[in-house]
N, CA, C and O atoms as CSV, one atom per row, in Angstrom:
chain,resi,resn,atom,element,x,y,z
A,1,MET,N,N,-24.216,-15.264,-18.616
A,1,MET,CA,C,-22.820,-15.213,-18.221
A,1,MET,C,C,-22.355,-13.756,-18.254
A,1,MET,O,O,-22.661,-13.011,-19.185
A,2,LEU,N,N,-21.623,-13.373,-17.236
A,2,LEU,CA,C,-21.128,-11.998,-17.144
A,2,LEU,C,C,-19.873,-11.809,-17.983
A,2,LEU,O,O,-19.098,-12.749,-18.158
A,3,PRO,N,N,-19.663,-10.603,-18.505
A,3,PRO,CA,C,-18.419,-10.340,-19.221
A,3,PRO,C,C,-17.235,-10.386,-18.248
A,3,PRO,O,O,-17.411,-10.162,-17.050
A,4,ALA,N,N,-16.049,-10.672,-18.751
A,4,ALA,CA,C,-14.843,-10.780,-17.921
A,4,ALA,C,C,-14.305,-9.406,-17.546
A,4,ALA,O,O,-14.475,-8.434,-18.282
A,5,LEU,N,N,-13.660,-9.344,-16.399
A,5,LEU,CA,C,-12.895,-8.168,-15.980
A,5,LEU,C,C,-11.418,-8.496,-16.143
A,5,LEU,O,O,-11.007,-9.634,-15.917
A,6,GLN,N,N,-10.621,-7.513,-16.531
A,6,GLN,CA,C,-9.199,-7.753,-16.749
A,6,GLN,C,C,-8.386,-7.605,-15.476
A,6,GLN,O,O,-7.508,-8.426,-15.211
A,7,LYS,N,N,-8.660,-6.570,-14.676
A,7,LYS,CA,C,-7.872,-6.271,-13.477
A,7,LYS,C,C,-8.534,-5.102,-12.763
A,7,LYS,O,O,-9.476,-4.508,-13.286
A,8,ILE,N,N,-8.055,-4.773,-11.589
A,8,ILE,CA,C,-8.457,-3.514,-10.953
A,8,ILE,C,C,-7.616,-2.424,-11.611
A,8,ILE,O,O,-6.387,-2.487,-11.590
A,9,ASP,N,N,-8.272,-1.434,-12.190
A,9,ASP,CA,C,-7.555,-0.375,-12.903
A,9,ASP,C,C,-6.891,0.601,-11.942
A,9,ASP,O,O,-5.706,0.904,-12.078
A,10,HIS,N,N,-7.664,1.097,-10.962
A,10,HIS,CA,C,-7.122,2.027,-9.979
A,10,HIS,C,C,-8.062,2.086,-8.782
A,10,HIS,O,O,-9.198,1.616,-8.846
A,11,ILE,N,N,-7.585,2.656,-7.714
A,11,ILE,CA,C,-8.376,2.812,-6.493
A,11,ILE,C,C,-8.373,4.288,-6.125
A,11,ILE,O,O,-7.320,4.926,-6.115
A,12,HIS,N,N,-9.548,4.831,-5.822
A,12,HIS,CA,C,-9.656,6.225,-5.384
A,12,HIS,C,C,-9.238,6.316,-3.917
A,12,HIS,O,O,-9.709,5.550,-3.077
A,13,VAL,N,N,-8.348,7.265,-3.625
A,13,VAL,CA,C,-7.889,7.508,-2.262
A,13,VAL,C,C,-8.078,8.997,-1.986
A,13,VAL,O,O,-7.612,9.845,-2.746
A,14,TYR,N,N,-8.766,9.300,-0.892
A,14,TYR,CA,C,-9.049,10.692,-0.538
A,14,TYR,C,C,-8.054,11.184,0.494
A,14,TYR,O,O,-7.872,10.575,1.548
A,15,VAL,N,N,-7.408,12.306,0.168
A,15,VAL,CA,C,-6.349,12.865,1.008
A,15,VAL,C,C,-6.614,14.353,1.231
A,15,VAL,O,O,-7.226,15.015,0.393
A,16,SER,N,N,-6.150,14.866,2.362
A,16,SER,CA,C,-6.397,16.276,2.684
A,16,SER,C,C,-5.410,17.212,1.987
A,16,SER,O,O,-5.749,18.368,1.732
A,17,ASP,N,N,-4.219,16.755,1.676
A,17,ASP,CA,C,-3.192,17.564,1.025
A,17,ASP,C,C,-2.519,16.680,-0.033
A,17,ASP,O,O,-1.668,15.849,0.285
A,18,ARG,N,N,-2.913,16.873,-1.283
A,18,ARG,CA,C,-2.449,15.977,-2.345
A,18,ARG,C,C,-0.937,16.051,-2.542
A,18,ARG,O,O,-0.309,15.021,-2.788
A,19,ALA,N,N,-0.339,17.228,-2.442
A,19,ALA,CA,C,1.122,17.341,-2.610
A,19,ALA,C,C,1.844,16.567,-1.512
A,19,ALA,O,O,2.801,15.844,-1.790
A,20,ALA,N,N,1.393,16.713,-0.272
A,20,ALA,CA,C,2.008,15.970,0.827
A,20,ALA,C,C,1.778,14.476,0.661
A,20,ALA,O,O,2.671,13.674,0.934
A,21,ALA,N,N,0.584,14.100,0.214
A,21,ALA,CA,C,0.280,12.681,0.003
A,21,ALA,C,C,1.150,12.106,-1.114
A,21,ALA,O,O,1.647,10.986,-0.998
A,22,GLU,N,N,1.334,12.862,-2.188
A,22,GLU,CA,C,2.183,12.382,-3.280
A,22,GLU,C,C,3.598,12.111,-2.770
A,22,GLU,O,O,4.207,11.103,-3.130
A,23,ALA,N,N,4.114,12.996,-1.946
A,23,ALA,CA,C,5.450,12.799,-1.375
A,23,ALA,C,C,5.478,11.555,-0.487
A,23,ALA,O,O,6.420,10.765,-0.554
A,24,TRP,N,N,4.441,11.378,0.351
A,24,TRP,CA,C,4.371,10.218,1.248
A,24,TRP,C,C,4.304,8.922,0.444
A,24,TRP,O,O,5.048,7.984,0.727
A,25,TYR,N,N,3.431,8.858,-0.547
A,25,TYR,CA,C,3.291,7.653,-1.356
A,25,TYR,C,C,4.569,7.347,-2.136
A,25,TYR,O,O,4.884,6.182,-2.380
A,26,GLY,N,N,5.293,8.372,-2.522
A,26,GLY,CA,C,6.569,8.150,-3.193
A,26,GLY,C,C,7.608,7.583,-2.241
A,26,GLY,O,O,8.286,6.609,-2.566
A,27,ALA,N,N,7.737,8.194,-1.058
A,27,ALA,CA,C,8.747,7.764,-0.092
A,27,ALA,C,C,8.428,6.417,0.536
A,27,ALA,O,O,9.332,5.611,0.755
A,28,VAL,N,N,7.153,6.157,0.832
A,28,VAL,CA,C,6.786,4.949,1.565
A,28,VAL,C,C,6.480,3.771,0.645
A,28,VAL,O,O,6.900,2.648,0.925
A,29,LEU,N,N,5.755,4.009,-0.451
A,29,LEU,CA,C,5.363,2.901,-1.332
A,29,LEU,C,C,6.043,2.918,-2.704
A,29,LEU,O,O,5.825,2.017,-3.513
A,30,GLY,N,N,6.861,3.934,-2.966
A,30,GLY,CA,C,7.564,3.982,-4.249
A,30,GLY,C,C,6.671,4.308,-5.431
A,30,GLY,O,O,6.990,3.936,-6.561
A,31,LEU,N,N,5.562,4.993,-5.199
A,31,LEU,CA,C,4.642,5.354,-6.277
A,31,LEU,C,C,4.973,6.748,-6.796
A,31,LEU,O,O,5.373,7.627,-6.032
A,32,SER,N,N,4.803,6.939,-8.086
A,32,SER,CA,C,5.034,8.264,-8.670
A,32,SER,C,C,3.934,8.571,-9.683
A,32,SER,O,O,3.253,7.674,-10.180
A,33,ARG,N,N,3.782,9.858,-9.973
A,33,ARG,CA,C,2.687,10.278,-10.860
A,33,ARG,C,C,2.869,9.742,-12.268
A,33,ARG,O,O,3.986,9.606,-12.769
A,34,ILE,N,N,1.744,9.443,-12.888
A,34,ILE,CA,C,1.731,9.020,-14.279
A,34,ILE,C,C,1.634,10.291,-15.111
A,34,ILE,O,O,0.594,10.949,-15.142
A,35,LYS,N,N,2.714,10.625,-15.776
A,35,LYS,CA,C,2.794,11.893,-16.519
A,35,LYS,C,C,1.671,12.049,-17.539
A,35,LYS,O,O,1.121,13.140,-17.687
A,36,ALA,N,N,1.324,10.977,-18.242
A,36,ALA,CA,C,0.305,11.053,-19.291
A,36,ALA,C,C,-1.081,11.357,-18.738
A,36,ALA,O,O,-1.969,11.752,-19.493
A,37,LEU,N,N,-1.282,11.181,-17.430
A,37,LEU,CA,C,-2.599,11.424,-16.832
A,37,LEU,C,C,-2.620,12.644,-15.918
A,37,LEU,O,O,-3.609,12.868,-15.220
A,38,GLU,N,N,-1.555,13.433,-15.908
A,38,GLU,CA,C,-1.480,14.611,-15.042
A,38,GLU,C,C,-2.620,15.598,-15.300
A,38,GLU,O,O,-3.086,16.258,-14.371
A,39,PHE,N,N,-3.067,15.704,-16.536
A,39,PHE,CA,C,-4.114,16.678,-16.873
A,39,PHE,C,C,-5.395,16.430,-16.087
A,39,PHE,O,O,-6.160,17.366,-15.858
A,40,TRP,N,N,-5.647,15.189,-15.666
A,40,TRP,CA,C,-6.848,14.886,-14.890
A,40,TRP,C,C,-6.847,15.571,-13.525
A,40,TRP,O,O,-7.909,15.801,-12.948
A,41,ALA,N,N,-5.673,15.896,-13.010
A,41,ALA,CA,C,-5.557,16.456,-11.660
A,41,ALA,C,C,-6.093,17.888,-11.565
A,41,ALA,O,O,-6.293,18.397,-10.462
A,42,ALA,N,N,-6.324,18.535,-12.692
A,42,ALA,CA,C,-6.852,19.902,-12.678
A,42,ALA,C,C,-8.292,19.908,-12.179
A,42,ALA,O,O,-9.028,18.942,-12.385
A,43,ASP,N,N,-8.687,20.971,-11.538
A,43,ASP,CA,C,-10.071,21.186,-11.107
A,43,ASP,C,C,-10.630,20.067,-10.229
A,43,ASP,O,O,-11.791,19.680,-10.366
A,44,GLY,N,N,-9.792,19.551,-9.327
A,44,GLY,CA,C,-10.270,18.556,-8.369
A,44,GLY,C,C,-10.268,17.129,-8.853
A,44,GLY,O,O,-10.719,16.232,-8.141
A,45,GLY,N,N,-9.766,16.902,-10.055
A,45,GLY,CA,C,-9.693,15.525,-10.558
A,45,GLY,C,C,-8.571,14.751,-9.904
A,45,GLY,O,O,-7.854,15.288,-9.060
A,46,PRO,N,N,-8.413,13.498,-10.282
A,46,PRO,CA,C,-7.423,12.656,-9.615
A,46,PRO,C,C,-5.992,12.878,-10.103
A,46,PRO,O,O,-5.745,13.136,-11.281
A,47,LEU,N,N,-5.066,12.768,-9.162
A,47,LEU,CA,C,-3.651,12.676,-9.489
A,47,LEU,C,C,-3.332,11.190,-9.411
A,47,LEU,O,O,-3.353,10.602,-8.330
A,48,THR,N,N,-3.038,10.584,-10.553
A,48,THR,CA,C,-2.850,9.136,-10.610
A,48,THR,C,C,-1.387,8.779,-10.424
A,48,THR,O,O,-0.509,9.289,-11.121
A,49,LEU,N,N,-1.142,7.884,-9.460
A,49,LEU,CA,C,0.197,7.400,-9.136
A,49,LEU,C,C,0.308,5.931,-9.517
A,49,LEU,O,O,-0.690,5.213,-9.568
A,50,SER,N,N,1.533,5.495,-9.782
A,50,SER,CA,C,1.771,4.109,-10.173
A,50,SER,C,C,3.096,3.624,-9.601
A,50,SER,O,O,3.990,4.414,-9.299
A,51,ASP,N,N,3.200,2.295,-9.458
A,51,ASP,CA,C,4.491,1.704,-9.130
A,51,ASP,C,C,5.302,1.591,-10.419
A,51,ASP,O,O,4.797,1.885,-11.502
A,52,LEU,N,N,6.561,1.163,-10.300
A,52,LEU,CA,C,7.430,1.084,-11.479
A,52,LEU,C,C,6.928,0.088,-12.518
A,52,LEU,O,O,7.127,0.295,-13.715
A,53,SER,N,N,6.277,-0.993,-12.075
A,53,SER,CA,C,5.799,-2.004,-13.025
A,53,SER,C,C,4.531,-1.570,-13.746
A,53,SER,O,O,4.170,-2.151,-14.769
A,54,GLY,N,N,3.847,-0.543,-13.217
A,54,GLY,CA,C,2.582,-0.108,-13.799
A,54,GLY,C,C,1.402,-0.978,-13.391
A,54,GLY,O,O,0.314,-0.842,-13.952
A,55,MET,N,N,1.596,-1.865,-12.430
A,55,MET,CA,C,0.522,-2.772,-11.994
A,55,MET,C,C,-0.347,-2.170,-10.889
A,55,MET,O,O,-1.509,-2.552,-10.754
A,56,VAL,N,N,0.188,-1.238,-10.096
A,56,VAL,CA,C,-0.557,-0.634,-8.994
A,56,VAL,C,C,-0.827,0.824,-9.346
A,56,VAL,O,O,0.104,1.591,-9.591
A,57,HIS,N,N,-2.113,1.206,-9.370
A,57,HIS,CA,C,-2.503,2.592,-9.652
A,57,HIS,C,C,-3.413,3.094,-8.538
A,57,HIS,O,O,-4.406,2.452,-8.194
A,58,LEU,N,N,-3.062,4.251,-7.980
A,58,LEU,CA,C,-3.918,4.933,-7.018
A,58,LEU,C,C,-4.259,6.305,-7.579
A,58,LEU,O,O,-3.400,6.986,-8.138
A,59,ALA,N,N,-5.505,6.703,-7.430
A,59,ALA,CA,C,-5.956,8.016,-7.888
A,59,ALA,C,C,-6.206,8.875,-6.645
A,59,ALA,O,O,-7.165,8.642,-5.909
A,60,LEU,N,N,-5.336,9.870,-6.413
A,60,LEU,CA,C,-5.452,10.726,-5.232
A,60,LEU,C,C,-6.395,11.886,-5.515
A,60,LEU,O,O,-6.189,12.659,-6.451
A,61,PHE,N,N,-7.427,11.992,-4.695
A,61,PHE,CA,C,-8.372,13.107,-4.753
A,61,PHE,C,C,-8.183,13.942,-3.500
A,61,PHE,O,O,-8.152,13.411,-2.390
A,62,GLU,N,N,-8.056,15.256,-3.680
A,62,GLU,CA,C,-7.918,16.132,-2.514
A,62,GLU,C,C,-9.304,16.458,-1.987
A,62,GLU,O,O,-10.066,17.194,-2.614
A,63,ARG,N,N,-9.617,15.906,-0.835
A,63,ARG,CA,C,-10.910,16.080,-0.174
A,63,ARG,C,C,-10.683,16.055,1.326
A,63,ARG,O,O,-9.613,15.662,1.791
A,64,GLN,N,N,-11.671,16.466,2.074
A,64,GLN,CA,C,-11.589,16.313,3.520
A,64,GLN,C,C,-11.571,14.822,3.834
A,64,GLN,O,O,-12.343,14.053,3.262
A,65,PRO,N,N,-10.678,14.411,4.752
A,65,PRO,CA,C,-10.620,12.986,5.083
A,65,PRO,C,C,-11.953,12.484,5.636
A,65,PRO,O,O,-12.638,13.171,6.394
A,66,GLU,N,N,-12.287,11.280,5.234
A,66,GLU,CA,C,-13.482,10.605,5.732
A,66,GLU,C,C,-13.043,9.281,6.326
A,66,GLU,O,O,-11.979,8.764,5.983
A,67,ARG,N,N,-13.845,8.736,7.202
A,67,ARG,CA,C,-13.531,7.431,7.755
A,67,ARG,C,C,-13.568,6.408,6.622
A,67,ARG,O,O,-14.580,6.248,5.940
A,68,CYS,N,N,-12.466,5.737,6.443
A,68,CYS,CA,C,-12.359,4.762,5.352
A,68,CYS,C,C,-12.607,3.363,5.897
A,68,CYS,O,O,-12.011,2.962,6.897
A,69,ARG,N,N,-13.482,2.631,5.241
A,69,ARG,CA,C,-13.762,1.258,5.657
A,69,ARG,C,C,-13.107,0.247,4.730
A,69,ARG,O,O,-13.196,-0.957,4.973
A,70,SER,N,N,-12.460,0.705,3.684
A,70,SER,CA,C,-11.831,-0.196,2.718
A,70,SER,C,C,-10.325,-0.189,2.919
A,70,SER,O,O,-9.713,0.871,3.047
A,71,THR,N,N,-9.736,-1.367,2.944
A,71,THR,CA,C,-8.288,-1.480,3.052
A,71,THR,C,C,-7.725,-1.804,1.673
A,71,THR,O,O,-8.236,-2.680,0.976
A,72,ILE,N,N,-6.682,-1.102,1.288
A,72,ILE,CA,C,-6.006,-1.374,0.031
A,72,ILE,C,C,-4.936,-2.418,0.330
A,72,ILE,O,O,-3.952,-2.129,1.011
A,73,ALA,N,N,-5.130,-3.623,-0.180
A,73,ALA,CA,C,-4.214,-4.733,0.081
A,73,ALA,C,C,-3.333,-4.976,-1.145
A,73,ALA,O,O,-3.823,-5.106,-2.267
A,74,LEU,N,N,-2.047,-5.032,-0.908
A,74,LEU,CA,C,-1.061,-5.241,-1.967
A,74,LEU,C,C,-0.347,-6.566,-1.709
A,74,LEU,O,O,-0.078,-6.910,-0.557
A,75,ALA,N,N,-0.043,-7.300,-2.752
A,75,ALA,CA,C,0.568,-8.617,-2.620
A,75,ALA,C,C,2.087,-8.550,-2.753
A,75,ALA,O,O,2.627,-7.710,-3.473
A,76,ALA,N,N,2.768,-9.459,-2.039
A,76,ALA,CA,C,4.226,-9.567,-2.130
A,76,ALA,C,C,4.637,-11.015,-1.891
A,76,ALA,O,O,3.946,-11.759,-1.195
A,77,ASN,N,N,5.760,-11.404,-2.472
A,77,ASN,CA,C,6.301,-12.722,-2.161
A,77,ASN,C,C,7.042,-12.633,-0.824
A,77,ASN,O,O,7.141,-11.551,-0.245
A,78,ALA,N,N,7.561,-13.752,-0.333
A,78,ALA,CA,C,8.158,-13.792,1.007
A,78,ALA,C,C,9.332,-12.828,1.159
A,78,ALA,O,O,9.385,-12.073,2.130
A,79,SER,N,N,10.262,-12.841,0.226
A,79,SER,CA,C,11.433,-11.972,0.382
A,79,SER,C,C,11.052,-10.499,0.299
A,79,SER,O,O,11.586,-9.678,1.044
A,80,ASP,N,N,10.134,-10.159,-0.599
A,80,ASP,CA,C,9.689,-8.770,-0.689
A,80,ASP,C,C,8.885,-8.371,0.546
A,80,ASP,O,O,8.978,-7.231,1.001
A,81,PHE,N,N,8.100,-9.293,1.091
A,81,PHE,CA,C,7.338,-9.020,2.311
A,81,PHE,C,C,8.287,-8.623,3.443
A,81,PHE,O,O,8.040,-7.644,4.149
A,82,LEU,N,N,9.366,-9.380,3.615
A,82,LEU,CA,C,10.345,-9.057,4.661
A,82,LEU,C,C,11.029,-7.721,4.379
A,82,LEU,O,O,11.296,-6.950,5.301
A,83,ALA,N,N,11.311,-7.451,3.110
A,83,ALA,CA,C,11.919,-6.168,2.754
A,83,ALA,C,C,10.946,-5.022,3.022
A,83,ALA,O,O,11.354,-3.962,3.496
A,84,TRP,N,N,9.649,-5.231,2.719
A,84,TRP,CA,C,8.642,-4.212,3.019
A,84,TRP,C,C,8.543,-3.984,4.529
A,84,TRP,O,O,8.422,-2.845,4.980
A,85,ARG,N,N,8.594,-5.056,5.298
A,85,ARG,CA,C,8.519,-4.922,6.762
A,85,ARG,C,C,9.651,-4.034,7.280
A,85,ARG,O,O,9.418,-3.139,8.092
A,86,ALA,N,N,10.869,-4.280,6.810
A,86,ALA,CA,C,12.015,-3.479,7.227
A,86,ALA,C,C,11.873,-2.033,6.744
A,86,ALA,O,O,12.125,-1.094,7.499
A,87,HIS,N,N,11.471,-1.861,5.487
A,87,HIS,CA,C,11.317,-0.513,4.929
A,87,HIS,C,C,10.264,0.280,5.690
A,87,HIS,O,O,10.500,1.431,6.059
A,88,LEU,N,N,9.100,-0.329,5.930
A,88,LEU,CA,C,8.016,0.380,6.627
A,88,LEU,C,C,8.398,0.707,8.062
A,88,LEU,O,O,8.015,1.759,8.574
A,89,ALA,N,N,9.141,-0.169,8.718
A,89,ALA,CA,C,9.591,0.104,10.086
A,89,ALA,C,C,10.465,1.354,10.117
A,89,ALA,O,O,10.416,2.126,11.074
A,90,ALA,N,N,11.267,1.553,9.069
A,90,ALA,CA,C,12.132,2.733,9.002
A,90,ALA,C,C,11.396,3.970,8.493
A,90,ALA,O,O,11.718,5.088,8.895
A,91,ALA,N,N,10.414,3.783,7.614
A,91,ALA,CA,C,9.763,4.915,6.944
A,91,ALA,C,C,8.588,5.502,7.713
A,91,ALA,O,O,8.251,6.670,7.523
A,92,LEU,N,N,7.963,4.715,8.575
A,92,LEU,CA,C,6.753,5.172,9.250
A,92,LEU,C,C,7.027,5.523,10.710
A,92,LEU,O,O,7.876,4.903,11.351
A,93,PRO,N,N,6.313,6.514,11.234
A,93,PRO,CA,C,6.545,6.934,12.618
A,93,PRO,C,C,5.939,6.004,13.669
A,93,PRO,O,O,6.282,6.100,14.848
A,94,VAL,N,N,5.054,5.119,13.262
A,94,VAL,CA,C,4.436,4.184,14.201
A,94,VAL,C,C,4.714,2.761,13.737
A,94,VAL,O,O,4.891,2.529,12.541
A,95,PRO,N,N,4.754,1.811,14.658
A,95,PRO,CA,C,5.027,0.426,14.257
A,95,PRO,C,C,3.951,-0.124,13.325
A,95,PRO,O,O,2.776,0.233,13.416
A,96,VAL,N,N,4.387,-0.996,12.437
A,96,VAL,CA,C,3.492,-1.682,11.513
A,96,VAL,C,C,2.967,-2.927,12.218
A,96,VAL,O,O,3.727,-3.629,12.885
A,97,ASN,N,N,1.676,-3.204,12.075
A,97,ASN,CA,C,1.089,-4.395,12.688
A,97,ASN,C,C,1.328,-5.603,11.805
A,97,ASN,O,O,0.986,-5.595,10.622
A,98,LEU,N,N,1.916,-6.644,12.380
A,98,LEU,CA,C,2.136,-7.918,11.697
A,98,LEU,C,C,1.068,-8.882,12.173
A,98,LEU,O,O,0.910,-9.100,13.374
A,99,GLU,N,N,0.326,-9.465,11.223
A,99,GLU,CA,C,-0.757,-10.394,11.567
A,99,GLU,C,C,-0.544,-11.739,10.901
A,99,GLU,O,O,-0.223,-11.818,9.715
A,100,ASP,N,N,-0.728,-12.796,11.678
A,100,ASP,CA,C,-0.676,-14.168,11.204
A,100,ASP,C,C,-2.107,-14.603,10.919
A,100,ASP,O,O,-2.915,-14.722,11.840
A,101,HIS,N,N,-2.428,-14.842,9.647
A,101,HIS,CA,C,-3.781,-15.249,9.253
A,101,HIS,C,C,-3.873,-16.748,8.971
A,101,HIS,O,O,-4.831,-17.202,8.344
A,102,GLN,N,N,-2.902,-17.506,9.420
A,102,GLN,CA,C,-2.855,-18.972,9.290
A,102,GLN,C,C,-2.565,-19.471,7.877
A,102,GLN,O,O,-2.022,-20.565,7.726
A,103,VAL,N,N,-2.899,-18.731,6.864
A,103,VAL,CA,C,-2.548,-19.088,5.489
A,103,VAL,C,C,-1.784,-17.961,4.802
A,103,VAL,O,O,-1.261,-18.130,3.701
A,104,SER,N,N,-1.728,-16.824,5.459
A,104,SER,CA,C,-1.001,-15.672,4.933
A,104,SER,C,C,-0.497,-14.834,6.099
A,104,SER,O,O,-0.962,-14.966,7.231
A,105,TRP,N,N,0.462,-13.972,5.796
A,105,TRP,CA,C,0.963,-12.978,6.746
A,105,TRP,C,C,0.644,-11.611,6.172
A,105,TRP,O,O,0.709,-11.415,4.959
A,106,SER,N,N,0.299,-10.657,7.038
A,106,SER,CA,C,-0.033,-9.314,6.570
A,106,SER,C,C,0.618,-8.250,7.441
A,106,SER,O,O,0.789,-8.423,8.648
A,107,LEU,N,N,0.975,-7.152,6.800
A,107,LEU,CA,C,1.442,-5.938,7.471
A,107,LEU,C,C,0.353,-4.896,7.300
A,107,LEU,O,O,-0.117,-4.673,6.184
A,108,TYR,N,N,-0.058,-4.251,8.390
A,108,TYR,CA,C,-1.113,-3.241,8.336
A,108,TYR,C,C,-0.550,-1.895,8.768
A,108,TYR,O,O,0.196,-1.801,9.743
A,109,PHE,N,N,-0.921,-0.849,8.021
A,109,PHE,CA,C,-0.490,0.507,8.338
A,109,PHE,C,C,-1.449,1.481,7.670
A,109,PHE,O,O,-2.260,1.086,6.834
A,110,ASN,N,N,-1.355,2.756,8.040
A,110,ASN,CA,C,-2.215,3.809,7.481
A,110,ASN,C,C,-1.366,4.900,6.856
A,110,ASN,O,O,-0.228,5.135,7.262
A,111,ASP,N,N,-1.946,5.567,5.854
A,111,ASP,CA,C,-1.282,6.762,5.335
A,111,ASP,C,C,-1.576,7.910,6.300
A,111,ASP,O,O,-2.340,7.721,7.247
A,112,PRO,N,N,-0.995,9.093,6.091
A,112,PRO,CA,C,-1.213,10.194,7.034
A,112,PRO,C,C,-2.671,10.647,7.156
A,112,PRO,O,O,-3.022,11.294,8.142
A,113,ASP,N,N,-3.530,10.325,6.183
A,113,ASP,CA,C,-4.941,10.690,6.265
A,113,ASP,C,C,-5.790,9.565,6.848
A,113,ASP,O,O,-7.016,9.672,6.875
A,114,GLY,N,N,-5.167,8.504,7.307
A,114,GLY,CA,C,-5.893,7.404,7.920
A,114,GLY,C,C,-6.378,6.337,6.960
A,114,GLY,O,O,-7.086,5.422,7.380
A,115,ASN,N,N,-6.021,6.420,5.682
A,115,ASN,CA,C,-6.410,5.380,4.725
A,115,ASN,C,C,-5.638,4.101,5.046
A,115,ASN,O,O,-4.409,4.123,5.112
A,116,PRO,N,N,-6.344,2.991,5.246
A,116,PRO,CA,C,-5.674,1.756,5.648
A,116,PRO,C,C,-5.078,0.973,4.478
A,116,PRO,O,O,-5.668,0.879,3.401
A,117,PHE,N,N,-3.889,0.413,4.723
A,117,PHE,CA,C,-3.170,-0.394,3.751
A,117,PHE,C,C,-2.757,-1.717,4.372
A,117,PHE,O,O,-2.604,-1.841,5.587
A,118,GLU,N,N,-2.584,-2.698,3.503
A,118,GLU,CA,C,-2.113,-4.017,3.911
A,118,GLU,C,C,-1.145,-4.517,2.846
A,118,GLU,O,O,-1.401,-4.374,1.650
A,119,ILE,N,N,-0.049,-5.097,3.278
A,119,ILE,CA,C,0.820,-5.849,2.377
A,119,ILE,C,C,0.743,-7.288,2.862
A,119,ILE,O,O,1.024,-7.580,4.025
A,120,THR,N,N,0.363,-8.178,1.963
A,120,THR,CA,C,0.118,-9.566,2.357
A,120,THR,C,C,0.924,-10.533,1.496
A,120,THR,O,O,1.230,-10.261,0.335
A,121,SER,N,N,1.259,-11.675,2.106
A,121,SER,CA,C,1.970,-12.732,1.387
A,121,SER,C,C,1.380,-14.078,1.766
A,121,SER,O,O,1.121,-14.361,2.935
A,122,TYR,N,N,1.173,-14.901,0.742
A,122,TYR,CA,C,0.681,-16.258,0.944
A,122,TYR,C,C,1.829,-17.265,1.012
A,122,TYR,O,O,1.583,-18.471,1.031
A,123,ASP,N,N,3.063,-16.798,1.048
A,123,ASP,CA,C,4.225,-17.677,1.243
A,123,ASP,C,C,4.332,-17.971,2.737
A,123,ASP,O,O,5.333,-17.660,3.383
A,124,TYR,N,N,3.273,-18.580,3.264
A,124,TYR,CA,C,3.082,-18.704,4.708
A,124,TYR,C,C,4.204,-19.470,5.410
A,124,TYR,O,O,4.801,-18.958,6.356
A,125,ALA,N,N,4.491,-20.678,4.960
A,125,ALA,CA,C,5.479,-21.515,5.650
A,125,ALA,C,C,6.859,-20.870,5.621
A,125,ALA,O,O,7.560,-20.860,6.633
A,126,GLU,N,N,7.253,-20.335,4.473
A,126,GLU,CA,C,8.553,-19.682,4.366
A,126,GLU,C,C,8.656,-18.504,5.325
A,126,GLU,O,O,9.671,-18.330,6.000
A,127,LEU,N,N,7.605,-17.700,5.381
A,127,LEU,CA,C,7.620,-16.543,6.278
A,127,LEU,C,C,7.519,-16.962,7.738
A,127,LEU,O,O,8.160,-16.350,8.592
A,128,ALA,N,N,6.735,-17.983,8.043
A,128,ALA,CA,C,6.619,-18.442,9.433
A,128,ALA,C,C,7.989,-18.831,9.955
A,128,ALA,O,O,8.344,-18.504,11.087
A,129,SER,N,N,8.755,-19.524,9.136
A,129,SER,CA,C,10.094,-19.934,9.530
A,129,SER,C,C,10.994,-18.710,9.739
A,129,SER,O,O,11.694,-18.612,10.747
A,130,GLN,N,N,10.968,-17.787,8.789
A,130,GLN,CA,C,11.832,-16.607,8.878
A,130,GLN,C,C,11.384,-15.661,9.985
A,130,GLN,O,O,12.221,-15.103,10.695
A,131,LEU,N,N,10.094,-15.477,10.139
A,131,LEU,CA,C,9.594,-14.598,11.199
A,131,LEU,C,C,9.834,-15.213,12.564
A,131,LEU,O,O,10.068,-14.497,13.537
A,132,GLY,N,N,9.778,-16.542,12.643
A,132,GLY,CA,C,10.104,-17.226,13.893
A,132,GLY,C,C,11.532,-16.982,14.302
A,132,GLY,O,O,11.822,-16.768,15.479
A,133,GLN,N,N,12.449,-17.014,13.312
A,133,GLN,CA,C,13.862,-16.749,13.589
A,133,GLN,C,C,14.037,-15.303,14.042
A,133,GLN,O,O,14.835,-15.034,14.939
A,134,VAL,N,N,13.306,-14.371,13.438
A,134,VAL,CA,C,13.393,-12.970,13.824
A,134,VAL,C,C,12.899,-12.801,15.254
A,134,VAL,O,O,13.523,-12.100,16.050
A,135,ARG,N,N,11.778,-13.444,15.582
A,135,ARG,CA,C,11.235,-13.338,16.937
A,135,ARG,C,C,12.215,-13.890,17.960
A,135,ARG,O,O,12.408,-13.292,19.019
A,136,ASN,N,N,12.841,-15.035,17.652
A,136,ASN,CA,C,13.810,-15.614,18.579
A,136,ASN,C,C,15.019,-14.700,18.753
A,136,ASN,O,O,15.552,-14.581,19.856
A,137,ALA,N,N,15.451,-14.059,17.679
A,137,ALA,CA,C,16.603,-13.161,17.758
A,137,ALA,C,C,16.272,-11.928,18.575
A,137,ALA,O,O,17.149,-11.368,19.233
A,138,GLN,N,N,14.995,-11.488,18.541
A,138,GLN,CA,C,14.593,-10.292,19.295
A,138,GLN,C,C,14.316,-10.603,20.748
A,138,GLN,O,O,14.334,-9.699,21.584
A,139,ALA,N,N,14.065,-11.842,21.065
A,139,ALA,CA,C,13.701,-12.233,22.443
A,139,ALA,C,C,14.884,-12.144,23.379
A,139,ALA,O,O,14.754,-12.436,24.568
């Protein structure tokens, strides 16, 4: 039997300009640096960012951008998903992709270095109803 894992601690994200990325992650996702871990950022180490709850941690490494094949997916309930959709539409220069996965809804977007992100919600029926109303209002 394998030992248990508690959670995902953090995800490494490679960015070309860490200061610009920190500003973007703050403005778009509401993440800010973890003061107690700032010392790691010296000499090419990670600058660790967190959301207000401390549940989401990203470690920004300043490196040349590489093609990323991993998407960082974040979970939200229905009302927060709709709020994220509105926020991202205002905060990002390109439209966010909305995908219907039959059991979940997802928003897809990239950071300025091309790192892919997803915000997903399994409150499918509630969102289908609300998104349907939005589509009808836009038609």
